[in-house]
C-alpha positions as CSV (number, residue, x, y, z in Angstrom):
1,X,-1.7,-116.3,82.6
2,X,-1.5,-117.3,78.9
3,X,-1.3,-121.0,78.3
4,X,-0.3,-123.1,75.3
5,X,-2.1,-126.2,74.0
6,X,-1.1,-129.5,75.8
7,X,0.4,-131.0,72.6
8,X,2.9,-128.1,71.8
9,X,6.4,-129.6,71.6
10,X,8.3,-126.6,70.1
11,X,7.7,-122.9,70.1
12,X,9.1,-122.0,66.7
13,X,11.1,-119.0,65.5
14,X,9.3,-115.7,66.1
15,X,6.1,-117.4,67.2
16,X,5.5,-115.0,70.2
17,X,7.8,-112.2,69.1
18,X,6.8,-109.0,70.9
19,X,4.1,-110.9,72.9
20,X,2.1,-108.5,75.0
21,X,1.2,-110.6,78.0
22,X,3.3,-110.4,81.2
23,X,2.9,-114.1,82.1
24,X,2.9,-117.3,80.2
25,X,2.5,-120.9,81.3
26,X,4.4,-123.3,79.1
27,X,2.8,-126.8,78.9
28,X,4.3,-130.1,80.0
29,X,5.6,-131.8,76.9
30,X,7.2,-128.6,75.5
31,X,10.8,-129.5,74.6
32,X,12.2,-126.5,72.9
33,X,12.0,-122.7,72.8
34,X,13.1,-121.7,69.3
35,X,15.2,-118.7,68.2
36,X,13.5,-115.4,69.0
37,X,10.3,-117.4,70.1
38,X,9.5,-115.0,73.0
39,X,11.9,-112.2,72.1
40,X,11.0,-108.6,73.0
41,X,8.0,-109.7,74.8
42,X,6.4,-108.1,77.9
43,X,6.8,-111.3,79.8
44,X,7.9,-110.8,83.4
45,X,7.1,-114.2,84.7
46,X,7.5,-117.6,83.0
47,X,7.0,-121.2,84.2
48,X,9.3,-123.5,82.2
49,X,8.1,-127.2,82.2
50,X,10.2,-130.1,83.4
51,X,10.1,-131.5,79.8
52,X,12.0,-128.6,78.3
53,X,15.4,-129.6,76.8
54,X,16.7,-126.6,74.9
55,X,16.6,-122.9,74.9
56,X,17.7,-121.7,71.5
57,X,19.7,-118.5,70.8
58,X,17.8,-115.3,71.6
59,X,14.6,-117.2,72.6
60,X,14.0,-114.7,75.5
61,X,16.2,-111.8,74.3
62,X,14.8,-108.4,75.2
63,X,12.0,-109.8,77.4
64,X,11.2,-108.2,80.7
65,X,11.7,-111.3,82.8
66,X,13.2,-110.7,86.3
67,X,14.1,-114.2,87.5
68,X,14.5,-117.4,85.6
69,X,14.4,-121.0,87.0
70,X,15.7,-123.4,84.4
71,X,14.5,-127.0,85.1
72,X,17.0,-129.9,85.4
73,X,15.6,-131.3,82.2
74,X,17.2,-128.5,80.1
75,X,20.4,-129.9,78.5
76,X,21.5,-126.7,76.7
77,X,21.0,-122.9,76.9
78,X,22.4,-121.5,73.6
79,X,24.5,-118.3,73.4
80,X,22.5,-115.2,73.9
81,X,19.3,-117.0,74.9
82,X,18.5,-114.2,77.3
83,X,20.6,-111.4,75.8
84,X,19.4,-107.8,76.3
85,X,17.2,-108.9,79.2
86,X,18.2,-105.9,81.3
87,X,15.7,-106.7,84.1
88,X,17.0,-110.3,84.5
89,X,18.6,-110.4,87.9
90,X,18.8,-114.0,88.8
91,X,19.1,-117.3,87.0
92,X,18.9,-120.7,88.7
93,X,20.3,-123.5,86.5
94,X,21.5,-127.2,87.0
95,X,25.1,-128.0,87.1
96,X,24.4,-130.5,84.3
97,X,23.0,-127.9,81.9
98,X,25.4,-126.6,79.3
99,X,25.5,-122.8,78.8
100,X,28.0,-120.1,78.0
101,X,29.0,-116.8,79.5
102,X,27.0,-115.2,76.7
103,X,23.7,-117.1,77.5
104,X,22.6,-114.6,80.1
105,X,23.2,-110.8,80.7
106,X,26.3,-110.0,82.6
107,X,24.4,-108.3,85.4
108,X,22.4,-111.5,86.2
109,X,23.4,-113.6,89.2
110,X,23.8,-117.2,88.1
111,X,23.0,-119.8,90.8
112,X,24.2,-123.3,89.8
113,X,22.2,-126.1,91.5
114,X,23.6,-129.5,92.4
């Protein structure tokens, strides 16, 4: 696992673009994944913290992630946040989280939690 410093609040645009690790552990306190922040990475497994509030457009686009559990703390998943994630088969998301039909690939099963 690759981990971030505990004081990281935002992963900015392109910060981990084409990241080569297959796993990453995002710290508690992280609030935002910026545009293209983890795009086209080799990430297959990711742990999103309960402090995360927003997934920006294309933040995970093109990554190799297979399943995605979005914590209840996330308020918004922007359009195309996970576009071109052809391996993404299942997304679990709160009914209170705003997202669009374009947030995830069309082949992914979306499980909306109460």
